[in-house]
Backbone as a ProteinNet text record, in pm:
[ID]
protein_1_A
[PRIMARY]
MDAAGTGLAAHNHCRLLWQPPVNLLARLPRYQALVDVGYERVDWIDEDAFEQMSMLAYLSAVTLVDASLFLLRTTYTIRQWFERFTRRRDMASRIAHELATEEPPELRYDPEAREAHTRRAQQLRAWVRQLPPEALGPLLDTLTSEPRAFEVEGRQYNADESRRFHQQAILNCLQWIVSGVGDGVYGSKRTFSADDPNPAQKLFEKAVIRMGRDGRPTSEANAEAYAANRERLDTFMAGGDVTPERADMQSKYRQRAGWLPRHIE
[TERTIARY]
-2105	-2012.8	-2071.7	-2038.3	-2097.7	-2042.1	-2108.8	-2070.2	-1931.1	-1894.5	-1761	-1653.7	-1674.8	-1576.4	-1566.1	-1680.9	-1680.7	-1607.5	-1631.2	-1566	-1416.3	-1369.9	-1226	-1162.4	-1228.4	-1173.6	-1169.6	-1272.4	-1277.8	-1177	-1122.2	-1028.7	-903.1	-881.9	-765.9	-757.3	-869.8	-870.4	-893.8	-888.8	-908.9	-774.6	-779.2	-658.4	-627.9	-501.1	-460.6	-397.8	-466.3	-419.7	-375.7	-282.3	-232.5	-338.5	-350.2	-426.3	-353.6	-360.2	-293	-343.5	-253.9	-296.8	-335.6	-354.1	-372.1	-486.5	-601.5	-718.7	-754	-667.9	-703.5	-729.6	-635.9	-654.1	-764.8	-783.3	-889.8	-1026.3	-1037.8	-1165.9	-1193.3	-1098	-1113.7	-1140.7	-1267.9	-1298.9	-1243.6	-1208.1	-1153	-1021.5	-949.5	-821.1	-838.6	-933.8	-955.1	-998.7	-1073.2	-1114	-991.6	-891.8	-769.1	-693.7	-687.3	-622	-692.9	-825.8	-905.5	-884.8	-855	-837.1	-689.4	-600.2	-457.6	-401.8	-454.5	-408.1	-428.9	-526.7	-566.3	-669.7	-676.8	-777.8	-916.1	-1012.6	-1151	-1231.8	-1328.5	-1392.4	-1479.2	-1518	-1603.7	-1524.6	-1391.1	-1309	-1273.1	-1319.9	-1290.6	-1139.2	-1089.1	-944.6	-882.3	-948.6	-895.8	-894.2	-1002	-1009	-900.7	-876.7	-773.7	-636	-608.6	-479.7	-462.1	-569	-562.3	-541.6	-608.9	-593.2	-448.6	-386.2	-247.9	-154.1	-175	-89.7	-110.3	-235.3	-262.8	-195.7	-197.7	-134.5	14.7	79.4	222.7	248.8	172.5	192	168.1	68.8	36.2	150.5	227.5	343	461.2	499.5	622.7	608.7	488	475.9	487.2	493	523.2	666	747.1	884.6	885.9	799.2	797.2	656.7	579.3	440.6	430.3	533	527	516.3	554.2	544.8	400.6	307.2	166	93.9	160.8	94.4	65.6	144.9	122.7	1.1	-87.3	-204.2	-159.4	-173.8	-130.9	-240.4	-222.7	-316.6	-257.7	-158.5	-102.4	-211	-219	-306.9	-237.1	-311.2	-252	-137.6	-157.2	-52.2	72.3	54.9	170.6	248.8	177	246.2	321.4	254.5	315.4	443.9	437.9	555.8	665.2	626.2	725	809.5	743.7	815.7	891.7	836.7	903.6	1013	1007.5	1106.7	1220.5	1196.7	1302.1	1388.3	1498.6	1582.7	1653.3	1657.7	1722.1	1638.9	1514	1429.5	1440	1498.5	1501	1569.7	1682.1	1756.5	1684	1611.4	1531.6	1417.6	1356.5	1251	1308.5	1426.1	1490.9	1524.1	1572.6	1606.9	1486	1370.9	1250.6	1202.7	1205.9	1158.3	1253.1	1379.1	1471.7	1430.6	1359.7	1298.7	1394	1518.5	1612.9	1590.4	1596.7	1572.5	1700.1	1697.1	1814.8	1857.2	1988	2035.6	1984.6	1967.9	1927	1786	1706.2	1567.9	1558.7	1666.7	1661.5	1636.3	1667.7	1647.7	1523.1	1443.9	1323.3	1205.8	1138.1	1029.8	919.5	885.5	777.9	817.3	939.3	986.2	1003.8	1046	1064.4	930.6	828.4	694.5	642.3	668.3	625	695.8	825.2	900.4	843.4	808.5	751.3	618.6	535.5	406.7	428.2	526.4	555.3	601.8	687.3	735.7	620.2	529.3	412.8	323.4	311.1	229.5	290.5	421.5	489.1	472.8	487.6	471.4	331.4	230.6	92.4	70.1	128.7	107.4	178	301	373.5	301.2	250.3	177.1	55	-5.3	-128.2	-105.9	18.1	42.3	6.7	-68.1	-91.3	35.1	45.8	167.5	203.7	102.3	126.7	188.3	186.2	250.6	378.1	374.8	493.7	606.2	571.8	673.9	752.7	685.6	758.7	838.5	787.7	862.7	992.9	987.2	1109.5	1203.6	1147.2	1229	1300.3	1228.3	1287.7	1400.5	1378.2	1476.6	1599.7	1589.8	1707.3	1779	1736.2	1806.2	1937.9	2023.2	2157.2	2151.8	2211.6	2214.1	2295	2246.6	2315.3	2332.6	2433.4	2449.9	2328.5	2286.1	2169.9	2177.7	2086.9	2083.1	1942.1	1933.1	1805.4	1823.9	1744.5	1747.2	1889.1	1961.2	2094.1	2205.7	2172.8	2276.5	2304.5	2432.6	2475.1	2504	2462.4	2491.8	2560.7	2668.1	2737.3	2668.9	2720.8	2655.6	2655	2762.7	2765.3	2665.3	2655.6	2554.5	2415	2400.2	2273.1	2238.1	2336.8	2312.3	2260.9	2316.9	2271.5	2124.9	2084	1943.1	1855.4	1901.4	1825.5	1806.8	1916.6	1910.1	1823.5	1834.9	1752.7	1605.7	1577.8	1439.3	1379.2	1456	1408.2	1383	1478.7	1460.7	1337.1	1318.3	1200.1	1072	1066.6	946.3	915	1017.4	995.1	958.6	1025.8	995	853.1	810	675.1	570.8	597.5	503.8	499.4	616.2	621.7	549.6	578.6	513.6	365.3	325.5	184.1	100.9	162.5	91.2	52.7	147.6	119.6	25.3	24.8	-62.3	-201.8	-227	-359.4	-391.4	-289.3	-312.1	-371.8	-330.4	-372.9	-478.1	-557.9	-659.8	-614.8	-673.3	-639.7	-492.7	-434	-292.6	-265.4	-160	-123.2	27.9	71	214.1	264.2	396	455.7	474.9	401.9	392.5	432.1	489.5	521.3	398.4	303.6	186.1	63.4	51.4	-66.2	-20.1	30.3	87.2	-15.2	29.1	-59.2	-58.2	-149.4	-157	-26.7	50.9	177.5	275.3	275.4	362.1	322.8	192.8	145.8	174.5	162.1	193.1	338.4	428.9	571.3	600.9	548.1	572	527	404.6	349.2	419.4	464.5	536.3	671.8	744	874.9	858.7	754.4	727.1	706.8	655.6	622.7	725.3	849.7	953.3	999.7	908.8	938.6	869.1	885.1	832.4	681.6	621.4	478.6	392.7	452.5	375.7	324.5	371.5	329.6	440	407	511.3	622.2	745.6	858.9	893.5	821.9	839.6	705.6	686.2	561.6	547.4	657.4	656.3	681.9	584.2	597.7	717.7	745	858.4	990.1	1002.6	1123.8	1134.7	1022.6	1022.7	1061.9	1005.6	1038.1	1186.1	1237.8	1377.5	1473.3	1448.9	1538.1	1532.3	1412.6	1398.2	1443.2	1421.5	1468.1	1620.6	1683.3	1829.6	1878	1807.4	1844.5	1831.1	1725.1	1702.8	1811.5	1841.1	1942.6	2081	2112.9	2243.2	2257.9	2151.9	2157.6	2178.5	2107.7	2118.8	2255	2325.1	2457	2568.6	2537.3	2638.7	2681.2	2789.7	2838.6	2954.8	3020.7	3133.3	3087.9	3176.5	3145.2	3166.3	3059.5	3063.6	2973	2994.2	2905.3	2758.4	2734.3	2597.2	2534.4	2610.6	2556.4	2540.7	2632.5	2621.9	2495.4	2464.6	2342.4	2218.1	2221.4	2110	2087.9	2197.3	2187.3	2138.4	2178.3	2130.9	1979.9	1932	1788.3	1712.4	1771.3	1706.9	1693.3	1801.4	1796.7	1690.1	1674.2	1572.9	1432.5	1402.4	1268.4	1241.6	1343	1328.3	1324.9	1354.4	1341.6	1202.7	1141.6	1006.1	901.8	912	805.5	785.8	891.1	868.7	875.1	841.7	852.5	770.5	666.1	577.3	628.3	734.4	782.1	930.6	1000.1	1144.1	1176.3
649.4	574	562.4	453.8	435.1	535.1	542	640.9	615.8	486.7	455.8	511.3	496.7	549	698.8	765.6	910.9	954.6	881.4	916.8	902.6	797.9	777.7	888.6	928.4	1036.4	1166.5	1191.1	1314.8	1316.2	1199.6	1189.6	1271.9	1313.5	1394.9	1520.7	1571.4	1697.1	1676.2	1551.3	1523.3	1517.1	1531.3	1510.8	1362.1	1329.1	1190.5	1159.6	1081.5	1050.3	905.2	877	740.8	648.7	531.2	421.6	295.1	189	66.1	22.9	0.4	-20.8	-163	-249.4	-391.2	-419.1	-353.1	-386.2	-281.8	-183.9	-73.8	-120.9	-192.7	-235.3	-338.6	-417	-516.6	-451.6	-325	-255.6	-202.8	-221	-168.3	-283.2	-314.6	-427	-409	-286.8	-261.6	-336.4	-364.7	-432.6	-568.7	-649.3	-781.4	-770.5	-664.5	-643.8	-623.6	-552.5	-530	-660.6	-744.9	-874.8	-957.5	-956.5	-1038.5	-1001.4	-875	-831.9	-809.6	-868.2	-857.5	-719.1	-646.8	-512.1	-410.5	-436.2	-336.7	-245.2	-123.1	-31.1	-78.6	-66.9	-99.5	29	41	171.2	217.1	124.5	168.9	219.4	220.3	279.5	421.7	518.3	658.2	680.2	760.8	781	836.8	934.4	991.2	886.3	808.7	705.2	600.6	563.4	465.3	516.4	642.5	701.5	706.2	743.7	750.8	611.8	511	375.6	329.8	359.7	319.7	389.2	519.2	592.7	544.1	515.2	463.6	328.6	243.9	113.1	127.5	217	241.7	293.9	394.2	454.2	353.6	268.2	170.7	74.1	46.2	-41.6	31.7	145.7	210.4	279.1	318.6	385.3	288	159.5	64.3	82.8	154.4	182.9	264	360.9	448.7	505.5	444.2	486.4	630.2	679.8	815.8	919.5	881.4	975	1012.8	926.9	955.8	994.9	988.7	1021.4	1170	1250.3	1394	1430	1509.6	1554.4	1664.3	1638.2	1735.2	1753.3	1853	1874.9	1823.7	1736	1676.3	1597.6	1612.9	1529.2	1396.7	1301	1172.3	1190.7	1274.3	1296.9	1357	1450.4	1512.2	1410	1320.9	1214.7	1124	1088.1	1001	1063.4	1191.2	1258.8	1271.4	1287.4	1296.2	1169.1	1054.6	928.3	892.4	923.6	883.9	980.7	1104.9	1203.9	1222.4	1188.4	1203.5	1078.8	1082.9	964.9	927.9	1018.6	983.9	881.9	859.5	762.2	624.2	615.7	489.9	378.2	408.8	304.4	258.9	348	307	215.6	247.6	161.7	24.6	23.7	-102	-184.1	-118.2	-187.1	-259.8	-195.4	-257	-372.3	-354.5	-459.2	-578.5	-558.2	-670.9	-767.4	-716.3	-794.6	-894.3	-854.3	-942.7	-940.9	-1056.4	-1066.1	-1031.1	-927.7	-892.5	-1009.9	-1035.9	-1150.5	-1151.9	-1032.9	-1029.3	-1082.5	-1093.2	-1139.1	-1288.1	-1361.1	-1504.9	-1534.4	-1437.3	-1456.5	-1384.2	-1333.3	-1258.5	-1309.9	-1416.2	-1477.6	-1379.7	-1288.9	-1194	-1099.2	-1045.7	-955.2	-1030.3	-1154.9	-1234.9	-1260.3	-1287.6	-1308.4	-1181.1	-1066.4	-938.2	-911.8	-946.2	-927.5	-1015.8	-1139	-1231	-1178.9	-1126.4	-1070.7	-952.8	-871.5	-754	-796.3	-898.7	-948.4	-1004.2	-1074.5	-1129.4	-1018	-911.4	-797.9	-730.1	-711.6	-651.4	-737.9	-868.3	-959.7	-948.7	-944.7	-934.2	-805.2	-696.1	-567.2	-557.9	-607.3	-602.2	-685.5	-799.8	-884.9	-814.5	-724.1	-659.1	-526.3	-483.3	-355.1	-363.6	-267.8	-262.2	-213	-229.9	-187.9	-42	44.4	187.3	218.9	123.4	139.7	56.4	-65.2	-150.4	-90.2	-27.6	36.3	142.5	240.6	340.1	279.1	169.5	105.1	46.8	-22.4	-75.6	37.2	147.7	264.4	317.1	324.7	369.3	276.6	146.2	48.7	41.6	88.3	89.7	224.5	315	443	422.3	521.8	509.6	480.8	370.1	339.6	444.7	480.1	580.5	530.5	585.4	555.4	608	534.5	577.2	519.4	562.7	518.8	472.5	360	308.1	265.6	322.5	288.6	294.4	399.6	421.5	344	260.2	182.3	243.7	261.4	321.8	213.3	238.2	148.5	228.9	172.2	243	214.9	275.3	265.7	123.1	45.8	-91.5	-178.6	-160	-233	-194.2	-66.4	-17.2	-84	-100.9	-166.9	-309.3	-377.2	-514.2	-515.4	-415.7	-406.8	-379.8	-289.1	-258.9	-385.6	-459.6	-579	-687.6	-705.7	-805.6	-766.4	-637.7	-590.7	-618.1	-593.1	-621.6	-771.1	-852	-997	-1040.5	-986.3	-1021.7	-989.6	-871.6	-832.3	-934.3	-974.5	-1071.4	-1208.7	-1249.8	-1380.4	-1384.3	-1275.5	-1270.7	-1277.7	-1211.3	-1214.5	-1354.4	-1415.3	-1550.5	-1650	-1646.2	-1740.3	-1710.2	-1585.4	-1549.9	-1626.2	-1665.8	-1745.7	-1880.5	-1944.7	-2072.8	-2062.6	-1947	-1926.9	-1879.5	-1863.4	-1823.8	-1676.7	-1594.1	-1450.2	-1389.5	-1441.8	-1384.4	-1470.4	-1540	-1626.9	-1772	-1853.8	-1996	-2015.4	-2122.5	-2149	-2171.9	-2106.9	-2115.9	-2134.5	-2188.5	-2198.7	-2067.5	-2056.1	-1940.4	-1979.5	-1914.1	-1957.6	-1847.6	-1889.6	-1795.1	-1764.2	-1858	-1842.6	-1791.2	-1825	-1785.7	-1730.6	-1606.9	-1551.6	-1540.1	-1569.1	-1554.7	-1408.7	-1371.1	-1230.9	-1176.8	-1261.2	-1214.2	-1174.7	-1248.7	-1213.9	-1078.6	-1057.1	-929.5	-815.4	-844.1	-743.6	-699.9	-795.9	-764.4	-683.1	-727.1	-655.8	-510.3	-489.5	-354	-268.8	-332	-257.7	-210	-296.4	-257.9	-144.5	-150.5	-42.5	89.7	82.7	202.7	232.5	194.3	217.8	362.8	451.8	593.5	645.1	772.2	827	846.6	856.5	885.9	765.3	648.7	528.7	519.4	606.6	603.3	539.2	486.1	429.7	531.4	485.5	577.3	607.5	547.2	575.3	555.8	624.1	607.9	466.2	401.8	263	170.8	87.6	-0.1	-93.2	-141.7	-232.7	-163.2	-38.1	38.7	64.8	98.3	124.4	-0.9	-115.2	-240.4	-273.1	-264.8	-301	-212.5	-82.3	10.7	-9.6	-24.4	-38.3	-175.1	-277.3	-410.4	-413.9	-346.5	-337.3	-264	-159.6	-85	-173.9	-251.9	-342.3	-449.1	-511.5	-616.5	-562	-443.9	-382.9	-352.7	-301.8	-270.9	-398.7	-504.6	-629.3	-695.4	-663.4	-722.4	-644.5	-529.4	-443.6	-486.5	-425.4	-452.2	-549.3	-557.2	-648.6	-793.5	-876.2	-1017.6	-1093.3	-1146.9	-1229.6	-1350	-1460.4	-1576.2	-1540.7	-1457.1	-1417.6	-1341.4	-1246.4	-1166.7	-1251.9	-1343.8	-1432.5	-1517.4	-1565.8	-1644.4	-1558.6	-1435.7	-1343.2	-1316	-1292.6	-1261.8	-1382.1	-1502.1	-1623	-1639.2	-1614.4	-1623.5	-1516.5	-1398.3	-1291.5	-1331.8	-1383.4	-1421.8	-1528.6	-1617.9	-1722.5	-1663.6	-1581.9	-1521.7	-1426.1	-1347.5	-1252.4	-1322.4	-1451.5	-1530.4	-1589.8	-1626.2	-1683.1	-1578.3	-1461.4	-1361.9	-1307.8	-1285.6	-1230.1	-1333.5	-1459.4	-1562.3	-1529.7	-1452.4	-1422.5	-1308.3	-1240.8	-1125.7	-1134.1	-1234.1	-1243.4	-1374.6
-1442.6	-1355.8	-1216.3	-1141.8	-1010.7	-910.3	-795.1	-694.3	-640.9	-630.8	-578.6	-669.9	-803.1	-897.1	-889.2	-877	-865.5	-740.4	-631.2	-505.3	-513	-581.9	-593.5	-674.8	-783.7	-865	-786.9	-706.2	-628.8	-515.8	-482.2	-370.5	-394	-517.6	-552.6	-467.8	-419.5	-345.8	-195.9	-152.4	-9.9	60.8	190	268.6	271.4	248.3	248.1	383.1	463.8	597.8	602.5	692.2	703.2	760.1	698.9	756	715.3	796.5	756.9	620.2	522.8	385.5	351.9	451.3	425.5	329.2	347.4	268	163.8	141.9	53.4	-88.4	-147.8	-285.5	-297.1	-191.6	-195.1	-205.9	-165.8	-173.9	-313.7	-404.5	-539.3	-635.8	-664.6	-752.5	-892.3	-927.9	-1060	-1080.5	-971.5	-985.9	-1051.8	-1003.9	-1062.1	-1207	-1238.2	-1377.3	-1465.9	-1415.4	-1492.2	-1514.3	-1410.7	-1424.3	-1530.6	-1525.9	-1617.4	-1763.5	-1790.3	-1930	-1964.1	-1885	-1915	-1895.4	-1795.5	-1759.1	-1871.3	-1958	-2056.4	-1991.9	-2040.3	-1990.7	-2032.6	-1942.1	-1975	-1970.4	-2061.2	-2082	-1966.5	-1875.6	-1765.6	-1645.2	-1655.6	-1549.9	-1590.9	-1515.4	-1541.6	-1541.8	-1635.9	-1649.1	-1522	-1459.7	-1335.5	-1224.7	-1215.8	-1112.6	-1134.3	-1260	-1290.8	-1249.5	-1280.9	-1245.3	-1094.4	-1023.3	-877.2	-817.7	-873.6	-824.2	-837.9	-951.1	-973	-874.7	-853.5	-760.4	-617.5	-579.9	-445.8	-424.8	-527.5	-515.9	-491.1	-564.4	-545.2	-404.5	-363.4	-231.5	-120.3	-137	-33.8	-10.4	-115.1	-99.7	-38.7	-97.8	-53.3	80.9	122.6	251.8	367.8	340.6	446.6	495.9	416.3	457.8	586.2	597.5	714.2	730.3	817.6	835.1	882.8	950.4	1003.8	892.6	771.1	659.4	629.9	669.7	647.4	775.6	888.1	1013.8	1024.8	956.2	960	876.6	933.2	858	762.2	635.1	535.3	432.1	349	239.4	108.7	117.2	-3.7	-76.6	-205.7	-285.6	-310.8	-363	-395.6	-494.6	-595.1	-694.5	-630.4	-537.7	-473	-391.7	-322.9	-249.5	-346.7	-457.1	-557	-610.8	-645.2	-698.6	-593.3	-468.3	-359.7	-354.3	-366.6	-355.1	-482.2	-599.3	-722.9	-764.9	-721.3	-763.9	-663.6	-537.9	-437.8	-436	-508.3	-521.8	-392.1	-295.1	-169.3	-91.3	-132.2	-64.3	-128.1	-247	-321.1	-243.1	-179.8	-109.6	16.5	80.7	197.2	154	40.2	-13.1	-48.6	-112.4	-148.7	-24.4	78.6	203.3	260.1	256.7	310.9	223.6	92.9	3	-2.6	37.7	44.2	154.7	254.5	363.8	428.2	446.9	513.2	663.8	723.9	867.4	944.3	1028.1	1108.1	1196.1	1207.7	1286.3	1429.6	1489.5	1629.7	1652.5	1546.5	1562.7	1593.9	1569.8	1595	1743.1	1829.1	1972.7	2023.9	1932.8	1970.4	1887.3	1933.9	1856	1817.6	1908.1	1879.1	1765.9	1773	1668.4	1536.4	1546.2	1424.8	1356	1435.6	1379.8	1313.8	1377.6	1321.1	1188.5	1182.7	1058.6	947.7	981.3	882.6	829.9	919.4	876.6	782.7	813.7	731	591.5	586.4	457.6	375.1	440.5	370.7	318	395.7	353.7	231.5	233.7	119	-5.3	11.6	-101.8	-160.9	-74.7	-121.8	-199.3	-150.4	-216	-349.8	-356.8	-483.8	-589.2	-548.9	-642.6	-700.5	-624.9	-668	-740.4	-752.1	-818.6	-966.5	-1019.2	-1163.9	-1233.1	-1364.6	-1435.7	-1412	-1400.2	-1381.9	-1246.4	-1153.9	-1023.7	-1014.4	-1070.8	-1068	-1151.9	-1264	-1347.5	-1272.3	-1208.5	-1129.3	-1014.3	-955.6	-848.2	-902.5	-1015.4	-1076.2	-1117	-1163.5	-1197.3	-1073.3	-962.3	-836	-793.2	-805.6	-759.4	-849	-973.6	-1061.5	-1060	-972.7	-960.3	-885.5	-888.6	-831	-680.9	-636.4	-493.2	-417.6	-300.7	-219.9	-77.1	-10.1	132	207	309	386	526.8	609.2	748.7	783.3	853.5	902.2	1046.6	1134	1276.9	1332.9	1296.9	1351.4	1284.3	1186.7	1117.6	981.5	951.5	826.2	721.8	597.7	486.5	376.8	320	212.4	78.2	-27.6	-158.3	-212.6	-187	-237.8	-163	-31.4	44.5	-4	-34.3	-85.4	-218.2	-305.9	-434.6	-413.5	-316.5	-289.6	-248	-168.2	-129.6	-251.8	-338.2	-460.5	-544.2	-562.4	-646.1	-583	-452.4	-385.1	-390.7	-378.9	-385.6	-523.2	-629.1	-764.8	-781.3	-735	-743.5	-666.4	-547	-468.5	-543.8	-603.9	-678.5	-787.1	-862.4	-969.9	-914.9	-806.1	-747.5	-692.8	-630.2	-575.3	-686.1	-798.2	-910.1	-971.6	-991.1	-1047.8	-957.4	-827.7	-735.6	-720.9	-748.9	-742.7	-843.5	-955.1	-1055.2	-995.3	-928.3	-865	-747.2	-681.5	-565.5	-604.4	-733.2	-778.4	-763.1	-743.9	-727.7	-854.1	-969.2	-1097.4	-1167.8	-1089	-1146.5	-1142.3	-1227.1	-1228.1	-1263.1	-1209.7	-1231.4	-1379.6	-1428.3	-1569.7	-1580.7	-1691.6	-1717.3	-1777.6	-1789.3	-1855.6	-2001.6	-2088.7	-2227.2	-2324.7	-2437.6	-2544.2	-2628.6	-2632.5	-2718.6	-2644.8	-2517.1	-2439.2	-2304.1	-2301.6	-2177.3	-2065.8	-1944	-1828.4	-1782.2	-1691	-1647.4	-1588.8	-1520.4	-1463.3	-1573.7	-1683.5	-1796	-1855.3	-1869.9	-1924.1	-1827	-1697.1	-1595.4	-1606.4	-1617	-1626.1	-1751.7	-1865.4	-1991	-1981.7	-1935.4	-1930.4	-1825	-1715.7	-1612.3	-1663.5	-1734.2	-1788.1	-1889.3	-1970	-2065.2	-1991.8	-1868.2	-1789.6	-1680.7	-1701.5	-1601.2	-1601.1	-1567.9	-1554	-1430.3	-1401.4	-1276.4	-1277.4	-1397	-1401.5	-1436.5	-1456.2	-1485	-1627.1	-1713.4	-1853.3	-1937.6	-2056.3	-2142.8	-2166.9	-2160.8	-2173.9	-2318.8	-2412.1	-2554.1	-2623.6	-2735.8	-2810.6	-2864.6	-2893.5	-2940.5	-2821.7	-2789.5	-2673.2	-2683.9	-2804.7	-2822.8	-2789.1	-2828.9	-2798.2	-2648.5	-2586.3	-2442.1	-2365.6	-2404.8	-2336	-2351.2	-2473.5	-2498	-2418.7	-2419.2	-2349.2	-2198.3	-2145	-2000.2	-1952	-2032.8	-1995	-1992.2	-2087.6	-2086.9	-1961.8	-1923.9	-1802.6	-1679	-1674.1	-1561.4	-1555.9	-1670.4	-1674.9	-1639.3	-1690.3	-1662.1	-1514	-1453.9	-1311.4	-1230	-1265.4	-1189.6	-1207.5	-1315.4	-1339.8	-1270.9	-1212.2	-1153.3	-1014.4	-967.4	-832.4	-829.9	-714.9	-698.1	-713.9	-766.9	-787.4	-656.6	-603.2	-482.6	-506.7	-433.9	-450.6	-425.5	-326.2	-294.5	-410.5	-466.2	-576.4	-702.2	-725.6	-841.7	-832.9	-713.5	-693.8	-718.6	-668.4	-687.8	-836.4	-908.8	-1051.2	-1130.9	-1089	-1156.1	-1139	-1018.8	-993.1	-1071.5	-1080.5	-1157.6	-1304	-1362.8	-1504.3	-1528.9	-1433.2	-1448.8	-1447.1	-1344.9	-1334.5	-1449.9	-1484.8	-1594.3	-1729.1	-1731.1	-1853	-1867.3	-1754.1	-1758.8	-1795.9	-1734.8	-1747.3	-1889.5	-1968.9	-2102.6	-2215.8	-2187.6	-2291.3	-2416.2	-2399	-2512.3	-2599.8	-2556.5	-2634.3	-2667.9	-2620.1	-2647.9	-2718.3
[MASK]
+++++++++++++++++++++++++++++++++++++++++++++++++++++++++++++++++++++++++++++++++++++++++++++++++++++++++++++++++++++++++++++++++++++++++++++++++++++++++++++++++++++++++++++++++++++++++++++++++++++++++++++++++++++++++++++++++++++++++++++++++++++++++++++++++++++++++

């Protein structure tokens, strides 16, 4: 294996320090290789390196929620950071709040802050689009966990408001992946097909199969894992009080969630 792969595998024992994650995944040529083969494992990617790449991709997305979480110099390994974020359910609603990327009303009078918010939303979209199934699955698992009351920048949100953030975040993830096909993120532009699925369709299928905390299939039979986790995803998106806003969100979800699995449903 090349030196870069060896270095990535050895990173398990290094100190993980915060750095802006904008170009991290772009430095990993293995990612494009995964897209090219429909997110199947390729034999020249070391198993440890592959696992670390998936965990880094997940962390790079969710740590945009609060950069200060990585500013502290710690001896946490990549796996320990990954487990911290996927096992601590009290962080799920904060992650959902950030991925919902709603623009605060007060920003309409602050062009500079509004521009910064737009850049942040674009960055989140780019990162979610690049997540491999082993990272996207745990993210969807996190977003379908029980919504809880939480506080961000001094503002309190109750559990129902939290659910709306969770649902909007899930919808955003699917919309970003779907639009990524048209934007050429996953290679040449392709349609959503039942006979010849594009990379985004395969990404969604494999991610749903891996909707657990460790990024591994949640059942020995992939079909069973997909069916159970897809039902969990659909049930979560159907929950909450009936409002015009939520009805619109759920309609958009059903549409996107209908395009992505055309090859398996």
